[in-house]
N, C-alpha and C positions, 0 to 999 in steps of 0.2 A: 303717527310718526313711528320709525323703527328704533328699537333700543339695541344695545350691545347684544351680540348673540342673535339668535333667531327669535326675537320677540317683537311683539307689536302692541301699541296702546292707542286707543281712539276714545275721545269723548265727543259725543254727537248730541247736540241739542236742537230740537224743533219746537213748534207750537204743540206738538202732540206727545213728545217724550223727551227724556233726558237719559242717555245710554252711555255707560262706561264699560269699556272692554279692555282687558289685558290678557294677552296669550303668550305662551312659550311653545314653539313647535317641538323642542327637544325636552319636553316634560315627561311626566309619569302618568298623566291622566288625572291629576288633582284638580278640583274645581270648587269654586264658591259662586253660586249662581242664584240670583233673585231677579226675576222679571215681572213679578206680579201675576204671572199666569202659571199655576202650579204644575200642570201637565208638561208645559213647555220647559220649565225648570228640570223636570225629570228627563226629558228628552235630551236636553243640552248637557245634563250630567253624564248620561249614557254616551253621548257624542264625544265628550272629553275623555271618558274612561276608555273608550275603544279606539280613538284616534291617538292616544297618548299626548294630546295637545293640552297643556294646563290652561284652564280658563278661569278668570275672574270677571264676573259680569254683574253690574247693577243697573236695573232699568226702572225708571219711574215714569209711568204713562198715564194716558187718560182711560184707565180701565173702567171708569164709570160709564164710558161710551161703549167700549168693546175691548177685547184683547187684541184686536187686529193691529193697531199701530204699534203696541209695545213688541208683539211678535215680529213684525216686519222690520221695525227700526233696529231691533237687536241683531237680526240676521244681517242687515246692511253694515252695522258696525263690526260684527265679526269678520265679514268679508273684507272690510277695509283694513282691520288689524292683521289679518291673515296675509294680505297683499304686501303691507309693510314688512311683516316678519320674514317673507320669502325673499325679499330683496331682488337681486339679479337672477335668483334661481340656479346659481352655479352649483354643480355637483349633486343635484337631486335626481331622483329616479324618473320624475315627471308623471309617468303613468302609474295608475294603481287600479286594481279591481277586487271586488269582494262579493261573495254569495253568502248571505246570512239568513238562517231560519230563526223563527220564534214560534214555537208550537205549529199551528197550521199555516202560519205566514212565512213567506220565502221571498226575499228581496235581493236584487243584484244591482250593484253599482259599479260604474267605471268612471274614472277621473282622469283628466288630462290637465296638468298645470300649464295651459298653452298660452296664457295671456289673452286669449280670445274667448269671451264669455259665450257659452251656449248651453242650453239645459233641455233635455228631453226626459220627461216623466210619463211612463205609460203603465198600464196593467191594474190600476185601482178599480175596484167594483163601483159600479155607478152610485151606489149610496154612500160611498166613503165621503164625498164632498159635503154631504149633509150631516155627517156624524158630529156630535158634540161630546168631547171627551174630557174627563176630569172629575174631581170630587167637589170642587168649589168654583164659584164664579170668579172671573170669567173663565168659561170653559174654552178648550182648544178646539177649534173648527178643523175637520178632516181636510177641508179645502186648502188649509194653510201650509201643509207639508210641501207641496209643490212651490208655493210662493216663497217659503223660507229657502228652499234650495236655489230658486231663481235669484233672490235677492242677495244671498251669500255668494253665489257663484259669479254674478254680475260684477260685484264689487271686488271680488278677489282675483278675477280673471281666470276662472275655471271653466272647462268644458265637463259637463256631467251627464251621464246617461243613467237614469235610476228607473229600474223595472221591478214591478211587483209580479212575481211569478205565480204566487198563491197567497190566499188570505181571505178570512171571512170577518174576524173580530177587529174593529176599528183600532183599538189599542195596540194590538199585536202588529197590525199592519204598519202603523206610524213608527212603532219601535223597531221593527225589522228594517224599515227604510232608513232611519236615522243611524242605526248601527252599521248597515251596510255602507252608507255614505262615510261614516267615520273611519271604517277599516280600509276603504279605498283611498281616502285622503291620507291616512297614515303611511300607506305604501308609496303614494305619490310624492310626498314631501320628504321622505327619508333620504339621507345622504347615501349615494351610490359610491362605494369604496373604489370602483374602477374608473370613476368619471370625476374630473376636476374642472370642467368646462361647463357652459350652458348647454344642456341636452337638446340642441336643435341644430340643423344644418344652416339655418339663418344666422345663428350666433347670438340670438336674442329671443326671449320669450315675453 
C-alpha cells in the first residue's frame, strides 16, 4: 500500500518467509536491514545509501534450508513497495544510468521506470554464479544478483540493463552491480523540475 508522500510499505508472508519492507523514495539513504543473510544486508545497505531511498527491512525465512528464499522474497517485497511509492509516476525523470567502479570491478546500469518489467544482465565471469560470498551461513550465492534484480524489477515495473564491464573478485562484482543499480534508480525516480506530467507520450507508465 502507498503512504502519504512517496512512501510504500509491504508485509508479505509465504510458507518460506515473512518479509516487512518500508521505504521512502525521498529519503537520505538511511536504512535498518535484517534479512538473515549477512552479505545481502550489506548490499541492501549500500543500495539504500547510494539510491537515497530510506529502507526498513525485516525478513524471517527458512535459512536453515538456504538463503535463497529470504533473498528472493525480500527483493519481491522491495519491488512491490517501490511500485506503491511511485504512484502514477508523475513528474519523475523516468530514465537513469550509472557507471560505478569498485577496485577492479566496473558495472553499468540503465533503468527505465517504464511499467513494463524487463531485465538484461550481462558480463559476469563464468565462475560468478558459483561464488559463495559472506562471513557466516547462509552465504550469498553469486547467481542471486541477477535473480534479485529480476524479482525487484518485475514487481516494481522497471526495465533494467545491468552490465559488468570488468571484475574478478566476486564481492567487488556484486557490490559494483548493486551500487550501479542504486545510482541509476536514484536518477530515474527523482522529480524533474521541468516536468509535472507522466513522462510518456502515452500518458501512463
